[in-house]
TIKE-845432 format. One line per field, with one value per atom (N, C-alpha, C, O): residue number from 1; x, z, y; atom name; residue in one letter. Coordinates in steps of 0.05 Angstrom, whole numbers. Each point is the difference from the previous one (the first is absolute). Example, Ala and Ser with C-alpha at 12.3 -4.5 7.8 and 13.67 -1.06 7.14 Angstrom:
nr 1 / 1 / 1 / 1 / 2 / 2 / 2 / 2
east 264 / -18 / 18 / 21 / -28 / 16 / -15 / 10
up 156 / 0 / 0 / 13 / -27 / 1 / 14 / 4
north -114 / 24 / 24 / 0 / 21 / 24 / 22 / 22
atom N / CA / C / O / N / CA / C / O
rest A / A / A / A / S / S / S / S
end
This chain:
nr 1 / 1 / 1 / 1 / 2 / 2 / 2 / 2 / 3 / 3 / 3 / 3 / 4 / 4 / 4 / 4 / 5 / 5 / 5 / 5 / 6 / 6 / 6 / 6 / 7 / 7 / 7 / 7 / 8 / 8 / 8 / 8 / 9 / 9 / 9 / 9 / 10 / 10 / 10 / 10 / 11 / 11 / 11 / 11 / 12 / 12 / 12 / 12 / 13 / 13 / 13 / 13 / 14 / 14 / 14 / 14 / 15 / 15 / 15 / 15 / 16 / 16 / 16 / 16 / 17 / 17 / 17 / 17 / 18 / 18 / 18 / 18 / 19 / 19 / 19 / 19 / 20 / 20 / 20 / 20 / 21 / 21 / 21 / 21 / 22 / 22 / 22 / 22 / 23 / 23 / 23 / 23 / 24 / 24 / 24 / 24 / 25 / 25 / 25 / 25 / 26 / 26 / 26 / 26 / 27 / 27 / 27 / 27 / 28 / 28 / 28 / 28 / 29 / 29 / 29 / 29 / 30 / 30 / 30 / 30 / 31 / 31 / 31 / 31 / 32 / 32 / 32 / 32 / 33 / 33 / 33 / 33 / 34 / 34 / 34 / 34 / 35 / 35 / 35 / 35 / 36 / 36 / 36 / 36 / 37 / 37 / 37 / 37 / 38 / 38 / 38 / 38 / 39 / 39 / 39 / 39 / 40 / 40 / 40 / 40 / 41 / 41 / 41 / 41 / 42 / 42 / 42 / 42 / 43 / 43 / 43 / 43 / 44 / 44 / 44 / 44 / 45 / 45 / 45 / 45 / 46 / 46 / 46 / 46 / 47 / 47 / 47 / 47 / 48 / 48 / 48 / 48 / 49 / 49 / 49 / 49 / 50 / 50 / 50 / 50 / 51 / 51 / 51 / 51 / 52 / 52 / 52 / 52 / 53 / 53 / 53 / 53 / 54 / 54 / 54 / 54 / 55 / 55 / 55 / 55 / 56 / 56 / 56 / 56 / 57 / 57 / 57 / 57 / 58 / 58 / 58 / 58 / 59 / 59 / 59 / 59 / 60 / 60 / 60 / 60 / 61 / 61 / 61 / 61 / 62 / 62 / 62 / 62 / 63 / 63 / 63 / 63 / 64 / 64 / 64 / 64 / 65 / 65 / 65 / 65 / 66 / 66 / 66 / 66 / 67 / 67 / 67 / 67 / 68 / 68 / 68 / 68 / 69 / 69 / 69 / 69 / 70 / 70 / 70 / 70 / 71 / 71 / 71 / 71 / 72 / 72 / 72 / 72 / 73 / 73 / 73 / 73 / 74 / 74 / 74 / 74 / 75 / 75 / 75 / 75 / 76 / 76 / 76 / 76 / 77 / 77 / 77 / 77 / 78 / 78 / 78 / 78 / 79 / 79 / 79 / 79 / 80 / 80 / 80 / 80 / 81 / 81 / 81 / 81 / 82 / 82 / 82 / 82
east -59 / 19 / 14 / 1 / 8 / 13 / 28 / 13 / -4 / 27 / 18 / -7 / 30 / 18 / 12 / 8 / -7 / 12 / 24 / -2 / 23 / 24 / -5 / -9 / 15 / -3 / 23 / 11 / -5 / 21 / -8 / -24 / 43 / -6 / -17 / 4 / -22 / -17 / 18 / 20 / -29 / 13 / -15 / -22 / 33 / -14 / -29 / -17 / 11 / -27 / -17 / -20 / 28 / -14 / -10 / 14 / -38 / -11 / -5 / -12 / 20 / -5 / -22 / 3 / -24 / -22 / -3 / -1 / -2 / -5 / -29 / -8 / -8 / -28 / -10 / 13 / -35 / -11 / -14 / -4 / -2 / -13 / -28 / -8 / -6 / -26 / 3 / -17 / 37 / 4 / 7 / -9 / 25 / 7 / -25 / -3 / -14 / -25 / -18 / -12 / 12 / -16 / 11 / -15 / 41 / 12 / -5 / -5 / 6 / -5 / -29 / -5 / -14 / -28 / -3 / -14 / 28 / -1 / 12 / -11 / 34 / 13 / -17 / 3 / -20 / -16 / -25 / -15 / 11 / -23 / 8 / -14 / 37 / 9 / -4 / 8 / -20 / -5 / 19 / 15 / -16 / 17 / 17 / 0 / 13 / 17 / 23 / 14 / -10 / 21 / 28 / 19 / -16 / 26 / 5 / 23 / -44 / 3 / -12 / -7 / 3 / -11 / 12 / 14 / -18 / 11 / -9 / 10 / -30 / -9 / 23 / 1 / 19 / 22 / 15 / 11 / -11 / 13 / -16 / 12 / -38 / -16 / 0 / -2 / 3 / 3 / 26 / 1 / 21 / 26 / -1 / 11 / -24 / -3 / -16 / 8 / -29 / -17 / 17 / -2 / 18 / 17 / 20 / 5 / 7 / 20 / -12 / 12 / -36 / -14 / -7 / 3 / -11 / -6 / 25 / 0 / 23 / 25 / 9 / 14 / -22 / 7 / -19 / 3 / -23 / -18 / -25 / -14 / 9 / -24 / -24 / 2 / -23 / -25 / -22 / 3 / -25 / -23 / -10 / 0 / -10 / -12 / -25 / -15 / 9 / -24 / -23 / 4 / -28 / -24 / 0 / -11 / 24 / 1 / -25 / -7 / -6 / -23 / 9 / 10 / -13 / 8 / -23 / -22 / 28 / -20 / 8 / 18 / -32 / 6 / 19 / 5 / 5 / 18 / 27 / 10 / 1 / 26 / 13 / -13 / 39 / 16 / 8 / 10 / -14 / 6 / 20 / -5 / 27 / 20 / -2 / -5 / 8 / 1 / 27 / 19 / -19 / 25 / 20 / -7 / 31 / 20 / 22 / 20 / -25 / 19 / 3 / -19 / 44 / 7 / -10 / -4 / 1 / -7 / 22 / 17 / -19 / 20 / -1 / -22 / 45 / 0 / -6 / 5 / -17 / -8 / 23 / -3
up -493 / 19 / 15 / -10 / 34 / 16 / -10 / -11 / 15 / -6 / 20 / 24 / -32 / 18 / 19 / -8 / 34 / 19 / 12 / 7 / -4 / 13 / 29 / 13 / -2 / 29 / 10 / -16 / 41 / 11 / -2 / -2 / 3 / 0 / 25 / 21 / -24 / 23 / 23 / -5 / 29 / 24 / 8 / -11 / 30 / 8 / 11 / -1 / 10 / 10 / -20 / 7 / -32 / -22 / -21 / -6 / -4 / -21 / -24 / 3 / -27 / -24 / -15 / -5 / -3 / -14 / -27 / -3 / -18 / -27 / -5 / 4 / -14 / -5 / -24 / -8 / -3 / -23 / 10 / 24 / -43 / 8 / 12 / 19 / -31 / 11 / 29 / 17 / -12 / 27 / 19 / 23 / -32 / 17 / 6 / 22 / -42 / 5 / 20 / 17 / -19 / 19 / 28 / 19 / -16 / 26 / 11 / 24 / -41 / 9 / 11 / 21 / -36 / 10 / 27 / 18 / -14 / 26 / 22 / 21 / -27 / 20 / 8 / 23 / -41 / 7 / 16 / 7 / -2 / 16 / 25 / 10 / 1 / 25 / 22 / -3 / 25 / 23 / 23 / -1 / 20 / 24 / 4 / -16 / 39 / 6 / -20 / -3 / -10 / -20 / 11 / -15 / 41 / 13 / 17 / 4 / 7 / 20 / -9 / 17 / -43 / -10 / -27 / -11 / 0 / -26 / -22 / -23 / 28 / -20 / -10 / -23 / 41 / -8 / -23 / -17 / 15 / -22 / -26 / -21 / 23 / -24 / -10 / -24 / 42 / -8 / -15 / -20 / 30 / -14 / -27 / -19 / 17 / -26 / -19 / -24 / 33 / -16 / -10 / -24 / 41 / -8 / -21 / -20 / 24 / -19 / -27 / -21 / 21 / -25 / -14 / -25 / 40 / -12 / -11 / -22 / 37 / -10 / -26 / -16 / 13 / -24 / -23 / -22 / 26 / -21 / -2 / -20 / 40 / 0 / 10 / 20 / -35 / 8 / 2 / -7 / 18 / 4 / -26 / -20 / 20 / -23 / -8 / 17 / -43 / -9 / 5 / 2 / 0 / 3 / 26 / 1 / 19 / 26 / 16 / 3 / 7 / 17 / 29 / 9 / 4 / 28 / 18 / -1 / 17 / 19 / 28 / 5 / 14 / 28 / 12 / 24 / -40 / 11 / 7 / -15 / 37 / 8 / 18 / 11 / -8 / 18 / 22 / -4 / 29 / 23 / 18 / 8 / -1 / 17 / 28 / 3 / 17 / 28 / 4 / -14 / 35 / 8 / 9 / 16 / -26 / 7 / 18 / 5 / 6 / 18 / 24 / 11 / -3 / 22 / -4 / 19 / -44 / -6 / -18 / -10 / 5 / -17 / -28 / -11 / 0 / -27 / -21 / 3 / -24 / -22 / -19 / -20
north 139 / -10 / 23 / 22 / -28 / 21 / 5 / -17 / 42 / 7 / -14 / -2 / -8 / -13 / 21 / 22 / -29 / 18 / -14 / -24 / 39 / -12 / -1 / 19 / -42 / -4 / -18 / -15 / 17 / -17 / -29 / -7 / -11 / -29 / -6 / 11 / -30 / -8 / -11 / -13 / 20 / -11 / -25 / -5 / -11 / -24 / 5 / -18 / 42 / 6 / 15 / 12 / -13 / 14 / -20 / -19 / 24 / -16 / 18 / 21 / -30 / 15 / -16 / -24 / 38 / -13 / 13 / 24 / -41 / 9 / -7 / -23 / 42 / -6 / 17 / 20 / -30 / 15 / 25 / 4 / 14 / 25 / -7 / 13 / -32 / -8 / -10 / 6 / -22 / -10 / 23 / 0 / 19 / 23 / 17 / 9 / -5 / 15 / -15 / 13 / -39 / -16 / 3 / 4 / -6 / 3 / 28 / 3 / 18 / 27 / 2 / 13 / -25 / 1 / -13 / 10 / -33 / -13 / 17 / 2 / 10 / 17 / 24 / 9 / 0 / 23 / -7 / 18 / -43 / -9 / -14 / -18 / 26 / -12 / 21 / 23 / -32 / 18 / -6 / -20 / 36 / -3 / 25 / 18 / -18 / 23 / 1 / -19 / 42 / 2 / 0 / -1 / 3 / -1 / -24 / -8 / -4 / -22 / -26 / -17 / 13 / -25 / -6 / 17 / -41 / -7 / 19 / -1 / 18 / 19 / 17 / 9 / -4 / 17 / -12 / 14 / -41 / -14 / 3 / 4 / -6 / 2 / 29 / 5 / 14 / 28 / 4 / 15 / -27 / 2 / -13 / 11 / -34 / -13 / 18 / 3 / 9 / 17 / 24 / 7 / 5 / 23 / -9 / 14 / -37 / -11 / -5 / 6 / -17 / -5 / 27 / 2 / 18 / 26 / 12 / 12 / -14 / 10 / -13 / 12 / -37 / -15 / 5 / -11 / 29 / 7 / -17 / 1 / -18 / -17 / 17 / 14 / -16 / 13 / -20 / -23 / 31 / -18 / -10 / 14 / -39 / -12 / 15 / 10 / -8 / 13 / -20 / -24 / 35 / -16 / -16 / -22 / 32 / -14 / 8 / 24 / -44 / 5 / -1 / -20 / 42 / 2 / -9 / 10 / -30 / -10 / 7 / 17 / -28 / 5 / -20 / 1 / -19 / -20 / 13 / 17 / -26 / 10 / -20 / -18 / 21 / -16 / 18 / 22 / -30 / 17 / -15 / -22 / 36 / -12 / 12 / 25 / -41 / 9 / 14 / -4 / 21 / 13 / -22 / -17 / 19 / -20 / 11 / -13 / 37 / 11 / -19 / -10 / 5 / -17 / -29 / -15 / 7 / -27 / -12 / 15 / -40 / -13 / 12 / 5 / 2 / 12 / -21 / -24 / 34 / -18 / -5 / -14
atom N / CA / C / O / N / CA / C / O / N / CA / C / O / N / CA / C / O / N / CA / C / O / N / CA / C / O / N / CA / C / O / N / CA / C / O / N / CA / C / O / N / CA / C / O / N / CA / C / O / N / CA / C / O / N / CA / C / O / N / CA / C / O / N / CA / C / O / N / CA / C / O / N / CA / C / O / N / CA / C / O / N / CA / C / O / N / CA / C / O / N / CA / C / O / N / CA / C / O / N / CA / C / O / N / CA / C / O / N / CA / C / O / N / CA / C / O / N / CA / C / O / N / CA / C / O / N / CA / C / O / N / CA / C / O / N / CA / C / O / N / CA / C / O / N / CA / C / O / N / CA / C / O / N / CA / C / O / N / CA / C / O / N / CA / C / O / N / CA / C / O / N / CA / C / O / N / CA / C / O / N / CA / C / O / N / CA / C / O / N / CA / C / O / N / CA / C / O / N / CA / C / O / N / CA / C / O / N / CA / C / O / N / CA / C / O / N / CA / C / O / N / CA / C / O / N / CA / C / O / N / CA / C / O / N / CA / C / O / N / CA / C / O / N / CA / C / O / N / CA / C / O / N / CA / C / O / N / CA / C / O / N / CA / C / O / N / CA / C / O / N / CA / C / O / N / CA / C / O / N / CA / C / O / N / CA / C / O / N / CA / C / O / N / CA / C / O / N / CA / C / O / N / CA / C / O / N / CA / C / O / N / CA / C / O / N / CA / C / O / N / CA / C / O / N / CA / C / O / N / CA / C / O / N / CA / C / O / N / CA / C / O / N / CA / C / O / N / CA / C / O / N / CA / C / O / N / CA / C / O / N / CA / C / O / N / CA / C / O
rest M / M / M / M / F / F / F / F / A / A / A / A / K / K / K / K / R / R / R / R / L / L / L / L / S / S / S / S / P / P / P / P / L / L / L / L / P / P / P / P / T / T / T / T / P / P / P / P / D / D / D / D / T / T / T / T / I / I / I / I / V / V / V / V / I / I / I / I / H / H / H / H / M / M / M / M / S / S / S / S / V / V / V / V / V / V / V / V / E / E / E / E / A / A / A / A / R / R / R / R / T / T / T / T / L / L / L / L / K / K / K / K / Q / Q / Q / Q / I / I / I / I / C / C / C / C / Q / Q / Q / Q / H / H / H / H / V / V / V / V / G / G / G / G / G / G / G / G / D / D / D / D / P / P / P / P / N / N / N / N / A / A / A / A / S / S / S / S / P / P / P / P / R / R / R / R / K / K / K / K / H / H / H / H / T / T / T / T / D / D / D / D / A / A / A / A / L / L / L / L / N / N / N / N / R / R / R / R / A / A / A / A / L / L / L / L / S / S / S / S / D / D / D / D / A / A / A / A / G / G / G / G / V / V / V / V / Y / Y / Y / Y / N / N / N / N / A / A / A / A / Q / Q / Q / Q / H / H / H / H / T / T / T / T / I / I / I / I / M / M / M / M / G / G / G / G / R / R / R / R / C / C / C / C / E / E / E / E / I / I / I / I / F / F / F / F / F / F / F / F / D / D / D / D / D / D / D / D / T / T / T / T / T / T / T / T / N / N / N / N / K / K / K / K / E / E / E / E / T / T / T / T / L / L / L / L
end
């Protein structure tokens, strides 16, 4: 389990998620297979999730088979925000 980290109370635009280590490793794997511009597409959010998971001590699952599947986001600059 992760060590508890002190953080401010969630604000109305913040979501706090509790998940198992296996779920966190799965999310990390998904975040590492997202394509798109890292600054002008939703990929910036999956990159941030990936960094947060790494900071929390989550590492990739063992025996993971890496395939060519990926999620690719279009550039969202000057478009409706997600």
